[in-house]
N, C-alpha and C positions, 0 to 999 in steps of 0.2 A: 672868435676872430671875426671881424667885420668884413663884409664883402666890398670889393671895389666896384663902384657903380659905372664908371666910364667904360672900362673894357667889356663888361657884360652888356651894357646898353649898345655899344658899338657893334659887338658881334651879333646881337639880335637884330639891330637895324640893318646890318649888311645882309644877313640871311633873308630879311623881309624884302630887300630890293630884288634879290634873285627870285624869290617865290612869287611876288606880285608881278614881276616882269614876265615870268614864264606863264603865269595864269593869263595875263593879257595877251601874250603871243598865241596861246592855245585857243583863246576866245576869238582870235582873228582881228585884233585891234592893230592900228598902225604903230610903228616903232615910237613915234613921238608921243602918242597917247600912253603907250606902255611905260615910257620913260617918266612922263609926268606923274602917272599914278604910282609908279614904283618909288619915286623920290618922295612924294607926299606920304605914302604908306610907311616908308623908312623913317621919315622925320617923326611921324606920330608914334611909331613903334619905339623909336629911340627915347622920346620924352616919357612915354608910359613905362618903359623898362627902367629908366632912371628913377622915376617915382616909386616903382615897385621895389627896387633894391633899397631905396632910402627907407621905405616902410619896413622891409625885412630887417634892416640894420637897427631901426628903432626898437623893433620887437626883440631882437637878440640882445641889445644893450639893456633893455628893461629886465629881461629874463636873467641876465648875468648879475645885474645889480640886486634883484630880488634874491637870487641864490646866495650871494655873498652876505647880504643882510640876515638871511635865515641862518647861515653858518655862524655868524657872529652872535646872533641871539642864542643859539644852542650852546656855544662855548660860554657865553655869559651866564646862562642858566645853570650850567654845570659847575661853575665856580662857587655858587651859593648853595 
């Protein structure tokens, strides 16, 4: 079963907003600077997460195709 990329990427992006914002607040930055950094970090995290999920889906799809072709080859070999 393939993974849905948008919900996973959105959840990771939302988590990064809070984490980067908290780190900025603990570092003593202004609220505006924390907001800018958190939004930029969330955008980058969202894009990277979507790319990672696509890569995982491609790997899973290739593995499923290879498994099906191996099964078909075994059944074809058993017929002869």
